[in-house]
C-alpha positions in Angstrom: 20.7 79.4 20.7 20.5 75.4 22.2 22.3 72.8 20.3 19.0 71.3 19.8 17.2 74.1 18.2 20.5 74.8 16.3 19.8 71.6 14.6 16.8 71.7 13.9 17.1 75.3 12.5 19.9 73.8 10.7 17.7 70.9 9.6 15.2 73.3 8.7 17.4 75.6 6.8 18.3 72.5 4.3 14.9 71.1 3.7 13.6 74.6 2.6 16.6 75.0 0.2 16.0 71.2 -1.2 12.0 72.2 -1.8 13.3 75.2 -4.2 14.8 72.3 -6.3 12.1 72.1 -8.3 12.7 75.7 -9.6 16.2 75.8 -10.3 18.8 72.9 -10.4 21.5 72.1 -7.3 24.9 72.3 -7.8 26.8 70.0 -5.4 31.0 70.6 -5.4 32.8 68.1 -3.6 35.5 69.4 -1.2 38.1 66.6 -0.7 40.3 68.8 1.6 37.3 69.0 4.2 35.2 66.0 3.6 32.1 67.6 2.6 29.7 68.9 -0.3 29.0 72.1 -1.1 25.0 72.6 -2.6 24.5 75.5 -4.6 21.4 77.1 -5.6 22.0 78.3 -9.3 19.2 80.4 -9.0 21.1 82.5 -6.4 24.8 81.1 -6.7 25.1 80.7 -3.2 26.2 78.1 -0.9 22.8 76.8 0.6 23.7 73.5 2.4 26.5 71.6 3.1 26.8 67.5 3.4 29.5 65.9 5.4 30.9 63.0 4.0 33.6 60.5 4.7 36.9 61.1 3.9 38.7 62.5 0.6 35.8 63.0 -1.4 35.9 63.4 -5.4 33.7 61.7 -7.8 30.8 63.4 -8.1 27.2 62.1 -9.7 23.5 62.8 -9.6 21.0 60.1 -10.1 18.4 61.0 -13.1 15.4 61.6 -10.8 17.8 64.2 -8.4 17.1 62.1 -5.0 20.4 60.1 -4.8 23.7 62.2 -4.5 27.0 59.5 -5.3 30.1 60.2 -4.4 33.6 58.8 -4.1 35.5 58.5 -1.1 39.1 57.9 -1.6 40.1 56.8 2.0 37.0 54.3 2.4 37.2 53.0 -1.0 33.8 53.4 -1.7 30.5 55.3 -2.9 28.3 56.7 -0.8 25.0 57.5 -1.3 23.1 60.4 0.1 19.5 61.1 0.3 19.6 64.9 -1.1 16.3 65.8 1.0 18.1 65.7 3.8 22.0 64.6 3.2 21.6 61.5 5.2 24.3 58.5 4.3 21.7 56.1 3.0 24.2 54.0 1.4 27.6 52.8 0.6 29.3 50.4 -1.9 33.0 49.1 -1.4 34.4 49.3 -5.1 38.4 49.2 -4.8 41.4 51.1 -3.8 41.3 54.9 -4.5 37.6 55.5 -6.4 37.9 58.6 -8.4 35.1 60.2 -11.0 31.6 58.9 -11.4 28.9 58.7 -14.4 25.4 57.6 -14.3 24.6 55.4 -17.2 22.1 57.2 -19.8 19.5 54.9 -18.6 20.2 55.7 -14.9 20.6 52.0 -14.4 24.4 51.7 -13.6 27.1 54.0 -12.7 30.4 53.7 -13.7 33.2 54.3 -11.2 37.0 54.4 -12.0 39.0 52.3 -9.2 42.3 54.1 -9.4 44.8 51.9 -7.4 43.2 48.5 -8.9 43.2 49.7 -12.5 39.3 49.0 -12.9 36.5 50.3 -14.2 33.6 49.6 -11.3 30.0 49.0 -12.3 27.4 50.0 -10.2 23.9 48.9 -10.3 22.1 51.9 -8.7 18.9 49.5 -7.7 20.8 47.5 -5.7 23.4 48.6 -4.7 26.0 46.3 -5.7 29.1 45.9 -8.4 27.8 44.1 -11.2 31.1 43.8 -13.4 34.6 44.8 -12.8 36.4 45.6 -16.1 40.3 45.9 -16.0 41.8 48.4 -17.6 45.1 48.5 -19.9 46.2 51.7 -18.8 47.0 52.5 -15.5 45.4 55.0 -12.7 42.4 55.3 -14.2 40.5 58.7 -13.5 37.0 59.0 -16.1 34.9 56.3 -17.5 32.3 58.2 -19.1 29.5 56.3 -21.0 28.3 56.9 -24.7 25.1 58.5 -25.5 23.7 55.0 -26.1 24.9 53.5 -23.0 26.9 50.7 -25.3 30.4 51.9 -24.3 32.5 53.3 -21.5 36.0 55.5 -22.2 37.8 55.3 -20.0 40.9 57.8 -19.3 44.0 56.5 -17.1 46.9 58.9 -16.1 50.2 57.5 -16.3 49.7 56.4 -20.1 48.9 57.5 -23.6 46.0 55.3 -24.0 42.8 55.3 -23.6 40.3 52.4 -23.1 37.0 51.1 -25.0 34.8 49.5 -22.7 32.1 47.2 -24.2 29.3 47.1 -21.5 27.2 43.9 -23.1 30.8 41.9 -22.7 32.8 43.5 -20.2 35.6 44.2 -21.4 38.3 46.4 -23.1 37.8 46.3 -26.7 40.3 48.5 -28.0 42.9 51.1 -26.4 43.3 54.6 -28.9 46.4 56.6 -28.6 45.8 59.9 -27.7 48.0 62.8 -25.5 50.2 61.8 -22.8 48.3 61.6 -19.4 44.4 61.9 -20.4 41.5 62.8 -18.3 38.6 64.0 -18.6 36.1 63.2 -21.5 33.1 64.2 -22.8 30.5 63.0 -25.9 28.7 65.4 -28.3 24.6 64.5 -27.9 24.9 62.3 -31.0 28.0 60.0 -29.7 29.8 61.3 -33.3 32.7 62.5 -31.5 34.3 62.4 -28.2 36.6 65.2 -27.0 39.5 63.7 -24.5 41.6 66.4 -22.0 45.3 65.1 -22.3 46.8 67.3 -19.4 50.5 66.3 -19.9 50.6 67.2 -24.0 48.1 70.3 -23.5 46.2 68.9 -25.9 42.5 68.0 -26.5 42.2 65.1 -28.7 39.0 64.4 -30.9 37.9 61.5 -31.5 35.4 59.9 -34.6 33.5 57.2 -32.5 32.4 55.7 -35.5 35.8 54.5 -37.2 37.4 54.7 -32.9 40.2 56.8 -34.1 41.8 60.4 -33.4 40.4 62.8 -35.6 42.3 65.6 -34.9 44.5 67.2 -32.0 43.7 70.5 -30.9 46.5 72.8 -28.9 44.3 73.9 -25.7 46.7 74.8 -22.1 49.0 73.7 -19.4 47.7 71.0 -17.8 44.2 70.6 -19.9 42.2 68.7 -17.6 38.6 68.8 -17.9 36.0 68.2 -20.4 32.2 69.5 -20.6 29.9 69.5 -23.6 27.0 71.5 -23.9 23.5 70.5 -24.1 23.1 70.8 -27.8 27.0 70.1 -28.4 28.0 73.2 -30.2 30.6 74.1 -27.8 33.2 72.0 -25.8 34.3 73.7 -22.2 37.9 72.5 -21.5 39.6 73.5 -18.2 43.5 74.5 -17.9 44.5 73.5 -14.1 47.7 75.1 -14.9 46.7 78.6 -16.1 43.1 78.8 -14.7 41.4 79.3 -17.0 38.5 77.3 -19.0 39.0 77.3 -23.4 35.8 77.3 -25.2 36.0 75.4 -28.3 33.8 75.5 -31.6 32.7 71.7 -32.7 31.9 73.1 -35.9 35.7 73.9 -36.8 37.0 71.9 -33.7 38.9 75.6 -33.3 39.0 77.1 -29.9 37.3 80.5 -29.7 37.5 82.1 -26.4 39.4 81.7 -23.3 38.3 82.5 -19.9 40.0 83.2 -16.6 38.6 81.4 -13.5 40.4 80.7 -10.7 43.6 78.4 -9.2 43.6 74.9 -10.3 40.5 74.8 -11.8 39.6 70.9 -12.1 36.0 69.1 -13.2 33.0 71.1 -14.1 29.1 70.6 -15.0 26.5 73.0 -16.9 22.9 73.3 -16.3 20.4 71.3 -18.1 19.7 74.9 -20.5 23.0 75.1 -21.0 23.1 78.5 -19.9 25.8 78.6 -16.4 28.9 76.3 -16.3 29.8 75.5 -12.9 34.2 75.1 -12.2 35.4 73.4 -8.9 38.9 75.7 -9.0 40.7 73.2 -6.1 43.4 75.7 -5.0 40.7 78.7 -4.6 38.7 77.4 -2.6 35.7 78.4 -5.0 33.2 77.1 -7.7 33.4 79.3 -11.0 30.4 80.5 -12.6 30.5 81.4 -16.0 27.8 82.5 -18.1 27.5 80.7 -21.6 25.8 83.6 -23.4 28.1 86.0 -22.4 31.5 83.6 -22.4 32.5 85.7 -19.2 32.6 84.5 -15.3 29.9 85.9 -13.3 30.4 84.5 -10.3 33.2 83.0 -7.6 31.6 80.5 -5.3 33.6 80.1 -1.8 32.8 76.6 -0.9 35.1 74.3 1.2 38.9 73.1 0.8 39.8 71.8 -2.5 36.6 71.2 -4.7 36.9 68.8 -7.1 34.0 68.0 -8.9 30.4 69.5 -9.8 27.5 67.5 -10.4 24.4 68.9 -11.9 21.2 67.0 -12.4 
């Protein structure tokens, strides 16, 4: 096939795949080792297209309408913006040195970007694609900065510490730091905002935080190098990935006890769940796959080959 025809065929495949998004959501996996994003149809659990990115893409998030994909690209010190209909880059926001995880605010108007080497959290306006605030963190090397469900605060974890910073959005300042397990990573809130769950990688713990009191309620023994956190839409269970053991632990939030452990792949990292809560998608970095868990059966049902070193997953 001639190059022009091949390009047209690939573009047509991409558009057709994206058009199917209205019947089933897509999962987007950032592959930091191959500089691209794999687009997965969650109806078939197959990669249907690939978006070329800048170097070392890590953090990944979708706009609320699903039309734009935000990707932190570490070597360019920026968040790149892609049109999900055709995979083309439509914007770029310089945020600082070594941006990591990205989260969209509950109202869709802002992004939080953990900027590791600057020890800051950048808050980006999703409309103008400009940084409107830079918040200096107390912890060193922040990796996640997650919005509370009411959008009033950010909980920011930093790798080189045992503290988690609480950022007040109105003032743009850290108002409190909570001592958690060493090397905190992923964070997830219950839907009502009453509790936050924080993975402490070096400690092998999940800290449960009472958000009203802003203090640790309980420390749950998890597994080796506990990393990613994802909460079910109904808040009944929390999933924690174990980067060292290659499993995902399932926490019953009624009892705060681990009720299952599911093998998934090598170095499971960050995760995302479908809006109906039926499937959990886990980036397994050293396996080069995204593992899929059926949450009703609590069993892995697929290994999807993606690019090199998948780091994160986003689902609208």
